[in-house]
Structures are given as structure tokens and as C-alpha cells.
N, C-alpha and C positions, 0 to 999 in steps of 0.2 A: 910849465913845470912837467917833468917826465912822470909817467905813471908810478915808477918805483919810488920816486921822491914823495909823491902824493900819499902812497901807501904808508911810507915810513912816517910821514907827518901825522897821518890819521892815527896810526898805531901809537905814536908818542903822545898825542892828545888824549886818547882813551886811557893809556897807562897813567898819564898825569892826573886825569879825573879820578881814577880809582885810587891812586896813591894818596890824593888829597882826602878822599873819603876815609881811607884807612886810618888817618891821623886826625880827622875832624870829629872830635868827640861831641856828643849831644850836649848842648849848652843848658838844657833843662835838668841835667843830672850832674851830681858831684862825683860820680863814679869815674875812675880812670881805668876803663876797661881795655885800654891798650897795654896795661901792665898786668892786670889780673881779671879773670872773668869767672862769674859764678856758673857752674855747670849743673848743679843740683841743689835743691832746697828741701829741707824737712821742717814742717811746722808742728809743734806740739803745744796746743793752746786750749784754754778753758774759757768758755763764754760765761760772763757774769752779767745777767740782765738787770740786777739791782744797781750795780755800779756802771753799767753800760760800757764794759771793757772786755777785751780779749787779753789774756795773760798767759805767759809760758815762755817758750824759747823758739828761736829760729836757728837752724843749723845750715850753714852754707858750705858746699863743697866747691873748692877753688882750683882753677887752672892758672898757674903763674906763667905769664908770657914774658915779662921782663925779669931776668934773673937777678937784677940789682934791687928790685922793689922790695920794700919791707913794711909798707903801710897798705891797709885795706880801707878804701874810701867808699862809704855807703850813703844812700839817701834815707833820711828820716824826717818825720814831721810830728811833733808832739808825742813822741814815744818816751815813756819813763823806763830808762835802762838801768837795771840793777847790777849786772855784771856781764863781762864778756870773757869767754874762755877759748883757748886754741888747743887743738889736739896734737900731741907730739908723735914721733915716729912709732912709738910703742902703743899708741892708742889712748894714752892717758891725757886727761884734760887739766889745764892749768890756767889760772887767771892771767889776763893781759891788760895793759893800760889802754885807755881810749880817751878821746876828747870830742866835744860837740861844739861846732861853730855857732856864731850868733844866728838867730832865726831870720830867715828871709821870708817875707810874707807869701811869696809864690812858691819858692823852691824848698822851703822847710829848712832843715839843719843838716849840714854835712857831718857825718860820723867818721872820725879817723881812728882806726884801730892799729896800734903799734904792735908789730908782731916779731917774735924771735924766729928768724929764718923765714921759710915760706911753708907754713902748715897747710895740709890738705883740707882741713876743716876748721871752721870757726863757729862758735855757738854764742848767740846773743840772747840774754834773758831780759825780758821787757814786758811792758803792759801798755796797751793803747789808751788814748784819752777818750773820755765820753763824747768829745766833740770831733773825733777822727773824721776827716773829710770823706773817707772812703766808705764809712759805715753809717747806716741809719738804723736806729733802735726804735721799734714801734711798741707802744703799749698794747695790752690786750684789747682796749677799746678801739684801737685802730685796725684790728683784724676782723674777719668776718664772724667768727664764733664768739669772740670776746673772752676766750678761755686762756689763751697763751699769748705772750709777746711774740715779736718777730724781729729778725735782724737780717740785713742783706748788705752786700758790698757793691760798690760801683767805683772802679779805680781809674778808668780812662779819663784824662790822659796821664796825670802824674800824681794820683792820690794813693797808689799802692803803698807808698812810703809812709802813709799815716796808719797802716795796719800791719806792716812788717818792714824790718830794716833790710833793704835790698839794693841792688844796682837797678834803680827804677828808670829804665830806658828801654825802648823797644829794640835797641841795638844789641841787647844781651838776652839770650834765650837759655832756659834751663828746664830740666825735668823737675817734678816735685812730688813729694809724698806728704801726708798730713795725718795727724791724730787730733781730733777735736772732741772735747767734752762739752756736753750741753745738758740742761735740765731734763729730767724725765718727762716723757710725753711729747718731746720735740724732736724733729728729725733734722739732721745736718746734711746738706748737699754741697758739693763743690764742683768746680770746672775740671773734673777728673772722672775716674770710673766710679759711678754710683751704683751700689747694690740695692735694688728695691727691697730685698729680703733682710737687709741688715737691721739690727735692733739697737745698736749703739750702747749695749750693756757695758762694755769696757772701753767706751769711746768709739767715735766714728772714724774709720780708717779709709784713706784715699791714696790713689796712685795715678799720676799723670806721666806716662812713659815717653810722650813726645815733648820736645823742648818748646817752651812758650815764653814770651816776654812777661814781665811782672804784671802789666796791666790786665792780663788775661787769667791771673790767679783770682778766683772768685769764690765767695761763700754765701750760703743762705741758711738760716736756722728758723724753724717755725713749726706750726702744726700743719703737716703736709701729708698728702696721700699720693700714691703713684698709680699710673695707668699705662699699660703697654699699647702702643699704636701700631707697631709693626715689628719685624724681626730685629731691627736695630734702632728703633725710635720709641720714645715714650714721653710722658709729661708728668710733672709734679705740680701740685697746687693745693690750696687750702681745701679741706673737705667739702665746703659749701660751693666751691667753684670747680671742682675736679670734673664733674659731669659735663659742664658747659665747655670746659677746656678740651676735654677728650673729643667732643663733637667738632669743635672749631678747627682742631689741628689734625683731623683725620687724614688729610692728604699729604702729611709730612713725609711718609715713606716714599710716596710717588715723587715728591720733590727731590729727595736724595738721589733716586734713580735717574731723574731727568738731568740733574746737575752732573752726575757721573758720565752720562752719555755724551755730554758736551766737553767736559774738562778733566776727565780722568777719575780714577778711584777716590772715594772718600777715605781719608787716611787717619781718621780719628776714632775708629772703633764704633762707638754708639753716638747717636745724635738725640739727646734728650733735651727737654725744655722745662724751665721753671717759671710758672706764672706768679708774679709777685703781687703784693698789695698795690693799690692805686697810686701810692706816693712815689713809685719808681719814676725817676725823672726823665727817662727817655723811652722811645718805643721798644727797643730791644738792645741787648748787649750780647755780642757774639762769643761769649765765653766758650771755649772749645769743650765739646762733649756735653755742655749744659748751657744752652742759650737762655738768658734771662729775658723775660717778656713782660710788657705792660698788660694789665687786664683790659685796657681800653681797646685792644685789638679784637676782643671777643664781641662780635656784633650779632651773633646768633644765626647768621646766614653765610658764614665763611667769605664775606665780601672784602675782608681786610687781610687776607692771607698773604698778600704780597710782602707784608712785613716778615713773615716766616721765611719766604723765599730769599729776602734780603739777608737775614741773619744766617741762614744756611749757606748762602753764597760766600760769606766771609770764611767759610771752611777752606776755601781756596784763596781768596783775595783778602788778606788781612791777617788771618791766622796761620795759613801755610806759608804765604809770602807776605812779609810784614814791612811797613814803612820803617826805615832805620831811625828816623826822628819825626816829630810831629810836623816839621816843615814839609814833609813829603806825604801828608795825610791823604791826599787825593789817590795815592797808590792803594790805600785801603778802601776808601769810600767811593771814589769814582769808579774803580774797577768793579766793586761789589754792586753798585747801582746798575752798571751795564749788565752784569751777569744775572741780576734779578730779573730784568726784562726778558732775557733769553729763557730763563726757567719758566716764567709766567707764560710766555708764548708757547713753549713746548707742551705745557700742561693744559692751558685754557684757550689756546688759539691766538692767531695773529691780531684779531680785532680787539680782544681784551687787553693784550699787551700794548697795542698801539694807543688805546684810550689812556692807559696808565702813563705811557711815555709822553703823549701830548700834554696831559695834565702836569706832569713833572716838568716839562720844558716851559710851559706857560708860567708856572709858578716860579721857575728859575728866572725868567725874564722880569717878572714882577718884582722879585726880591732885589734886583739890581738897584732899584730906586733907593733902597735903604743901606746899601753897602758902598763905602768909599771906594773910588776907582783903584787906589793902591792896594786894596784888599780883595780885588776881584780876580787876581791871577791864581792859577792852580798851584803854583809854587813861587816863592819869592827868592831872589838872589841874596837877600840880606841874611845875616846869621839868625838862626831860629832861637832867639833868646827869650821868647815868651810863648806861653801856651795859648795866648789870645788868637794866634793863627788857627788853632784848633777850635776854640770856643766861639769864634765868629762863624758859627756853623751855617751850613746850607749849600752854598754854591759849589763846593768841591764835589758833592754828590752828583748833581745833574750835569755840571760842566765837564767833569771827568768822564762821565758816562757818554756824554754827547761827543766828546773827542774820540773815544774808542768806537762809537757807532759810526762816526765819520770815516775812520780808517776801515771799518768793516764794510761799509757801503761801497767804498772806492776799490778796495782790494777784492771784495767778494768773499762770501763765507767759506768757500772752498780753500781759500788761502789764509783768511784771517783766523778761523777757528783753530787750525793746527798751530798757528803762530802763538795764539793766546794760551793754548794748552801747553805748548813747549815752554812758555814763560813760567807757568806754574810748576811744571816738572823740573826744569833746570834750576829753579830757585827755591825749591821746597825746603821748608824749615830754615829759611834764611831771612835776614833783614836787609832791605834794599833801598836805594836812592833813586831819584828821578834821573840822574845822569846814567845810572846803570840801565834803567829802562830805555832811555833814548838810544844808548849804544846798542842794546839788544834789538830795538825797533829798526834801526838803520841797517844793522847787519842781516837780520832775518826777514825783513819785509820790504823796506824801502830800497835796499840795494838791488833787489830783484825787479822792482817796479818803482822807479823814482817819481813817476807821475802821480802816485797816490797822494803824496803831500810834499810840498816844497819846504826847505829850511825856514823860509820866512813865515809860512803858515804854521809850521810846527812851533816856532817861537811865539807866534801870536796866541796859540792855544795854551801854551804852558805859562807864559810870562805876561801876556797882555790882559787888559781889563775886559770885562763883559764876555759876550759870546761872539766869536768871529762872524763876519757877514757871510762867509762862505758856508756856514752851518746849514744843513738841510733840516727843516722842521718836520716833525712827525705830524701826520694828518689822519685823524680817525673819521671815517664816513659818518659814524653815529654822532660824534661830537660836532662835526660840521653841520649836520642837520639840526642839532640843538641850538646852534647860533641864531638861526632864523626864529625859532620859537622864543628864545630869550629876548631878542630885540622886539618882537611883536608884543610880548607880555609887558615889557617895560613901557612901551608906547600906549598900552591899553587896548591894542587890537585883539589880543587874546585875553579873556577873563581868566582869573585864577581857577575858577571851577571848570574851565575848558582845557586846562593843562592835562594832557594824556601822559601820566607818569607811571602807569601800571608796569610797563616793561623797562623802566629806567634802572640801570645798574648804579651802584654807589658812585662810580666815577662820573656819571652824568649829573647826579645830584651835586657832587662836589664842584664840577665845572659851572653848573647853573648858579650856585651860590657864590662862587668866586666872581662870576661875571655880573651879578646884580649888586655886589657889595659896593657901597658908596653911590649907588644909582637908584635903588628902590627906596621909597619912603616908608615911614612907620606903618601906614595903612596897608601897604602891599605886603609887608612882612607879617602883619597880623593876619591877613587873608591866608597867606601860605601856612602859617601856624595852625589856623583853624581847619584848613582843608586837609593838611597832611601830617599834622602832629609832629612837626620837625623839632620842637623844643623837647619832646619826650622820646625822640628816636634812640634806638639802641646802638646806632652806628655813631661812634664818637667823632669820627672824621667829619661826618655830615653835621652833627650837632655843633661842633666847634665852629664850623663855617657859618652856620645859621646864627649862632650867638654873636659872632663878630659882626655880621651884616646887620643884626638887630641893634647892636650898640651904635654903629655908625648911623643907622636910620633913626635912632631915637625911640625904638619900640621897647617900652619898659615892661610889657606884658610877659616877656621872657625871663624876667628877673628871678622868680622862684626856682625855675629849672636851672638857670645859670648859677645861682647861688649854690644849689645842691651839687652841681658839677664842680665848681671851684673849691668847695669844701671837701670833695672826695677824690678828685683827680689831681695828681701832682706832675703830670707829664709836661715838660717845659714847652714843647711844641704847641700845646694848647693854652696853658695858663698865662705864659708870658705875653703873647699877642693880645689876649683878652684884657689883661690888666693894662697893657699899653693903650688899647683902644678906650678903656674906661677912664683913663686919666685926662682925656682931652676936654671933657666938659665938667664944670664944677660939681653939678648934681650927681653925675656918674662917678666922679672921683671920690666924693664923700661916701657914696654907697660901697665902692670898691675897697676903700680903706677900712671900712667896718668889717667887710667880709675877710679881708686879708689878715686883719688883727686876730681873727679866730682861726683862720685856715693855716697861717704860717707854720705853726708847730707841727702840722701834719705833713708838710713838704720836706723833701730831701734837702740837705744843705746847699746843693748845687742849684736847686730850684729857688730856694730862699734868696740866694745871692742874685740870681737873675731877675727875680720879681722886685727885690729891693731897688735894683738899678732902674727897672722899668717904671716903678712908682715914683722914683726921684727924677725921672726924665733924663737919665744918663744913657 
């Protein structure tokens, strides 16, 4: 085939892919955003902690794409809608008719608004349900001071529709403003510009000037104090936790500068963080301008700040350039995990970064045992008709990062770093697909050096199971040295009292506990506990691994500390594996069921659902 013919065929293929994307709507959303798109959102809501509801209205500014369209289709879940109005050309508001479809257990209800003409704005008056999946309402007893209640949102992937009627898909981005009323003595913060000096006397006002998808609209209300960390960084937390948070997060300003040196300017103004109560179900949520954080990352020695680096990295991968649907989730999380390692390396050195990376890769390999092969691909060719591709979490993070690291190693950083920065620059504030990234990769990196990766290997990384055999594994000299110590300790050649752990970093403890899990007996776990106080460690990553190994070994001496942990911590990464391990033996299961009966109400709805399945063996 002649070169000109090849070029024409390639161009046609790329155009065909992009054309298909343009009309392939997100199957997890009822929105027809090829007809009309939300460009701006205004929320005017009042928080009622007695009823556990947010009530008021949402005002959507619309861009009509299809001149024949006369219906606005929105995503909702358990919203009590009282009326809907449209604004006419003179600015007057008039009621319009609407209907709600039958409830779908996963997607909620489609809201169809029949409109006269194509109004620029629509206003929906509504109230959330006390059981809204995006919102957790905590009683004063569940907070540190016990004086005020607390509420926070967690909308990813498709729960924003339970607290506001929107086009709930990452394919649609909009700016937003908000006015939130809350009880006196409580501060409201959002993923927008937060004024530490605001009083909320006439409501708390917010503005997000950059367009974001619905899942990144976030809110928190509680007894909060603010501390400044740097010129554009700060932290909010409960008064009893603010000092510890301020110490733990001291390097945040340096992290922002490190990320900028690699991938270009930080484009979101400020980078603040909110440390939430322990029931927060995940490690962190990258809500722009206000990352939400679990308090379990506060170890007292800054040993878990890679979590901060990860959420900050989302300011480029995920928030700036966003997956167009959850089918392409690896474009958010795989990229971010790769960028995290680069930030850690720049700030703390190659050895620390390599230890983190080796641990990450080893745990990825181990996780394959519990993931069906058909779910091990970075992206599936099947229609993305379920959020389970998202909730089967884990592998997209390290596998996506491993794929990018492979490209970096073969191309060299001199070529790969500008390539990745240009990806962020050229797709800033856009929602993208895997096909778009592959086209960009081929044009801007592989075309210049085809030997970096063949089409066959590229296919294997994206659509194949597991980790390709060609992947180069990270090797840390410190962790390699630890392998010998671990093996000798398991054999009894080294006594527990002889373990020289004084210089061990958290990553070394994590690897050691991973490697002895299901190998060490109860007596050895008890020796470790007595020698190093692992059951009482302030590092929750280490504590979790020790508890898990103890359950597998049958060491019940750890139960008082593990009970306190399960009663106070709701992070799914920790509690779901622990309950899963505890259900294996009848005596452990009975104990776990008793704990869960008391702890369940303290967990976020997402955590409750995950533990319910784990305890049922599903």
C-alpha cells in the first residue's frame, strides 16, 4: 500500500474513532448532552441536620446544541422535587412540566423537563433524602468535640445525582457558584474558593470559576478551623485535630511546586485540604481547590504523605484532564499514580520513591488473585453500562502507572516528560477517552520512535489481563535487603528481639507484614506485638497489615485494638479486607458480626454496602 493511502486510512480511522466518541453518550447517565449541555450551576441550599436534608434550588445555565431539542434530561436519585421553572427572554421565571421515570437501583431516576423553546436557565426546587448516597450525616457523638454534627459529600462515581439534579457524567463540565445556609457555629466548605475569614452570617458563598464535572462538586459542614500552610495552601479540620493536621501536611506547598516543575502550572488557584472524620470511606478525594482527606493518613511522622501527593497529582490528571466516562477510569487513576511517584521522587529522593513503587507493584500482583481475568484490563471494549468497572477498584491505579512508567523507561524522560506535559496542556479542562490518548500517544511519541512499544504490546497493556510479561519491576535495594531478614525470621534463624528495625521506614514495615501474612503463626505475631507495639501504632497502614496478618495467624491478643480500629475507622481499604478475613473462621466471624452490628451506623453508606457484601461472602 502506498504511503499516501496509509496516511488517508490512518486519518479516516482516527476521525471515525472521534466521531464515534462524539455520539457515544455515557450509559451511566440519562443526560442527552449531545442536545444540550450545562455550562454553569448555582446552588442555593439550606442544611437541616434534624431532618438530614439539603433543601433549596439548583439553577442550571444551558447551552443548546440541537436546535430541535425541547426536553432537558437530568440525573436524579431520591430527590423530592417541588417545582421546576424556566427563565424567559425577559428574565421572568415560569413553571414548567416535568416527569420522573421509574427508579433504577443503580442509575436512579431520569428527570425529563418539558420546555417552551430553549431557555437559557432552568431552576429546580428540591430536597435531598436523608439516605442520599452522596451525603453522610454524623451525629455530635461521632465527632471529636461532641458539640456539633458533621456532614460531608462523596459523589464519585455517580452519586452527585443524589444531592443535586444535574447531568451527572464526567463528560459534562460546568462552572458553579453556591450559597449554603448552615446552623450557627458550623463552617461550610466546598470544592471552590474558600475564604478562611468568612463568617457565614448571611450564608456561605462560593465560586468555582474553572469548569468541573458533577462528581467534583463537594461540600463539608462541621465544626472546623483553618490553618495556612503556605502562600496558596491550607488545611481545615476539627479543632481537636487541626494541630496534628497542620504538622502532617507541612510539605504540601513544596509538593505543589514539585508537580509544577514537572507538568506545568497549577491552574486551580489555591490548594486546600479538609481532614474529615474517620468514617470517610476512602483515602482521599481530589475535589479541586479542597481535597478531602481521611484522618487515617495522620501518622504523626509524615510517613503517609504519598496520599497527599496522589490527591494533588489529580490537579493535572483527573481534574484538569478527566475521563469522559468511568469506562476510562484509568486515565484518571493510572496517570495520577504515575505522577505521584514522580512527585515523591522529586521531594524525597529516588530510594523512597522506589520503595513506594515496589510495594505498589507487589500488591498489584497479589491483587490479581482475587480479580477475574475479564476485569483485569485497563479498559474494556464492552459498553460501560455499570459503575462496577469503577468500584472493582485497585488494579487501574498500579497497572495504569506501570504502563506509563514502561513508556517513560523506554522513551527516556527527556522525551516522555514533555510528551506527558503536552497531553495535560492540550486537553486542559476537557473530558477524554482511551482512544484519544492512544491517538495522541501514536502521533506524539510512538511515531518518532516506534520501537518504544509495538501495537501488540500496547493492546496487551490496555485490553489484556494481568501485568504484561515485558513489564520491568521496580527494585529497591532496601526492600531487597529486607527479603533476607524476613525469610530468616520466618525460619527462626533470627529471633524477634534481634530484628533491627530502628531505621525502618513505614514502607519496610508494610512490606515485612505483607510478606509474613499467612506464613507467621500466632506466637510470632504475639512476639512482634510485644516487641514493637504494632497493635497500637499510629500508622494506620502498618496497623491494618498487622491486624490482617494477626487474623490469618489466629492471634486474638490483637482484638481489643482491632475492635477500636473497626469502631472508629470507616476507610474501605482497611475495614473491608479485615471483615473479609474475619469471616473465614466461625469464632472470628461471630466476633466480627458483633462488632459490625455496633460499627455499621458509623460507616459511610458506600462502606456499609461493601462490608455487607464481604460479610455475606459476595
